[in-house]
C-alpha positions in Angstrom: 70.6 149.0 95.4 69.5 148.1 91.8 70.2 144.7 90.5 73.4 144.6 88.5 74.0 142.8 85.2 77.6 141.8 84.6 78.9 140.5 81.2 82.5 139.6 80.7 84.0 140.7 77.4 87.3 139.8 75.8 89.4 142.8 74.7 88.5 142.5 71.0 84.8 142.3 71.7 85.0 145.3 74.1 86.8 147.3 71.5 84.2 146.4 68.8 81.4 147.5 71.2 83.1 150.8 72.2 83.7 151.6 68.5 80.1 150.8 67.6 78.7 153.0 70.5 81.0 155.8 69.5 79.9 155.6 65.8 76.3 155.6 66.8 76.8 158.7 69.0 78.6 160.5 66.2 75.9 159.5 63.8 73.2 161.0 66.1 75.2 164.1 66.9 76.5 165.0 63.5 75.0 162.7 60.9 78.3 160.8 60.4 77.6 157.6 58.5 77.7 154.4 60.6 80.5 152.2 59.3 79.4 148.8 58.2 80.6 146.1 60.7 82.9 143.3 59.6 81.4 139.8 59.7 83.6 139.1 62.7 82.5 142.2 64.6 78.8 141.5 63.7 79.0 138.0 65.1 80.9 139.1 68.2 78.5 141.8 69.0 75.5 139.5 68.2 76.8 137.2 71.0 77.0 140.2 73.4 73.4 141.1 72.6 72.3 137.5 73.0 74.0 137.3 76.4 72.6 140.7 77.5 69.0 139.9 76.6 69.3 136.6 78.4 70.7 138.2 81.5 67.8 140.7 81.4 65.3 137.9 81.1 64.0 139.1 77.8 63.0 137.0 74.9 65.1 137.4 71.8 63.7 139.0 68.7 64.7 136.0 66.6 64.7 132.4 67.7 62.5 132.5 70.9 59.1 133.2 69.4 58.6 131.3 66.2 56.1 132.8 63.8 56.0 136.2 65.6 57.3 139.4 64.1 60.6 140.6 65.7 60.1 143.6 68.0 61.9 146.8 67.7 64.1 147.3 70.8 64.0 151.2 70.9 
């Protein structure tokens, strides 16, 4: 069985993540503009990414490798 990564999200963060994933899917499918995130949503989702990258054992694009260019994730 593959290793599982589990992150716990509060409802507001889960909603922000679901909205972002939906908007990206609509952008790719139909060219819909991606709505700019509020500062709160941006910070909230940034924490999710930080936790996810740490759980995956990956270095962060900013903060872990001083002086190196950030890598593109996809």
